[in-house]
VMD Tcl script that draws the C-alpha trace (Angstrom):
set ca {
  {-9.68 15.02 -6.45}
  {-13.64 14.77 -5.40}
  {-15.01 15.62 -2.01}
  {-16.17 12.11 -1.56}
  {-13.01 11.16 -2.26}
  {-10.38 9.69 0.36}
  {-7.14 11.16 1.26}
  {-3.81 9.15 1.58}
  {-2.70 9.50 4.77}
  {1.52 8.37 4.66}
  {2.60 6.67 7.97}
  {5.74 5.24 6.44}
  {7.15 4.85 2.66}
  {6.99 7.16 -0.30}
  {6.38 6.22 -4.16}
  {9.27 8.12 -5.76}
  {11.56 7.52 -9.38}
  {14.20 6.10 -8.58}
  {13.93 3.81 -6.97}
  {11.04 2.96 -8.91}
  {10.15 3.11 -12.77}
  {8.35 6.04 -13.95}
  {5.87 3.75 -15.13}
  {5.88 1.55 -11.64}
  {5.22 5.07 -9.97}
  {2.33 5.70 -12.55}
  {0.84 2.73 -11.85}
  {0.98 2.93 -8.41}
  {-0.51 6.42 -8.44}
  {-3.14 5.30 -10.79}
  {-4.04 2.41 -8.34}
  {-4.27 4.50 -5.48}
  {-6.30 6.75 -7.46}
  {-9.04 4.10 -7.83}
  {-8.87 3.24 -4.02}
  {-9.15 6.58 -2.81}
  {-12.45 6.47 -5.13}
  {-13.77 3.80 -3.49}
  {-12.78 0.85 -5.70}
  {-11.93 -2.82 -4.64}
  {-8.97 -3.99 -6.07}
  {-8.60 -8.21 -6.12}
  {-5.61 -9.92 -7.65}
  {-2.93 -9.53 -9.76}
  {-2.98 -5.89 -8.41}
  {-3.96 -6.44 -4.65}
  {-4.18 -9.15 -2.08}
  {-5.28 -9.30 1.40}
  {-2.67 -8.99 4.29}
  {-4.96 -10.16 7.36}
  {-1.55 -11.34 9.03}
  {-1.01 -7.43 9.09}
  {-4.51 -6.81 10.48}
  {-8.11 -6.38 9.06}
  {-8.68 -4.16 5.97}
  {-5.13 -4.48 5.06}
  {-4.04 -5.34 1.82}
  {-1.00 -4.70 -0.47}
  {-0.59 -3.54 -3.94}
  {1.44 -5.28 -6.54}
  {3.58 -3.10 -8.88}
  {5.61 -5.37 -11.38}
  {8.87 -3.03 -11.87}
  {11.30 -3.22 -14.90}
  {13.38 -5.78 -13.04}
  {12.14 -6.22 -9.37}
  {8.69 -6.30 -7.84}
  {7.21 -3.34 -5.25}
  {4.53 -3.88 -2.74}
  {2.69 -0.93 -1.20}
  {1.28 -2.03 2.37}
  {-2.58 -0.14 3.31}
  {-5.63 -0.36 5.24}
  {-8.58 0.99 4.16}
  {-10.18 3.02 6.72}
  {-13.82 4.28 6.53}
  {-12.32 7.92 6.18}
  {-8.59 7.42 4.57}
  {-6.41 5.19 3.05}
  {-3.67 4.67 5.15}
  {-0.19 3.88 3.59}
  {1.50 1.82 5.89}
  {4.92 0.64 3.91}
  {6.65 1.06 0.77}
  {8.99 -1.69 -0.35}
  {10.54 -4.22 -2.99}
  {9.81 -7.59 -2.66}
  {12.70 -10.26 -3.05}
  {11.21 -13.83 -2.15}
  {7.51 -15.14 -2.73}
  {6.80 -14.26 0.91}
  {6.24 -11.02 2.12}
  {9.42 -10.31 5.03}
  {8.64 -11.05 9.03}
  {10.17 -7.89 9.90}
  {7.61 -5.47 7.55}
  {4.42 -7.35 8.59}
  {5.86 -6.51 12.38}
  {6.50 -2.87 11.06}
  {3.04 -2.09 9.71}
  {1.72 -3.79 12.84}
  {3.63 -1.40 15.31}
  {2.73 1.32 12.72}
  {-1.34 0.40 13.18}
  {-0.74 -0.09 16.89}
  {0.34 3.64 16.89}
  {-1.89 5.02 14.82}
  {-5.13 3.42 16.15}
  {-4.21 4.75 19.61}
  {-3.86 8.46 18.86}
}
mol new
graphics top color blue
foreach p $ca { graphics top sphere $p radius 0.5 }
foreach p [lrange $ca 0 end-1] q [lrange $ca 1 end] { graphics top cylinder $p $q radius 0.2 }
display resetview
C-alpha cells in the first residue's frame, strides 16, 4: 500500500474463505484495492446505493453458486466497509439498508 492509498475501515463484515470461495475472495480483494487507489468502479462490478447514502455503493461479487455484496462508502480519507452479505433476491433487503444507515449515523457522530 502506498502513502496515497486510502485505508479500508471495516465497520461490519469480513471477506473470508469460507463462506466465499477463494476466487470470490480474491476478486473482492482486487476490487477493494482498486478503490483504495482511487479508481472509480461502475456496473457490473459496482453500483451506486443512494438509498443508503451519498457516496455509498455496493461491490457485486459473483461466487460459484451465489452472489455477494460489499456495501461501502467512499470518504475523502478512507473506504468504509459497511456490510458484507449474500444476496438472494433482486432487491437489497431493507434490513441491510437500514443497518448500513445506522452504521453510518454512528460513525459520522464520532
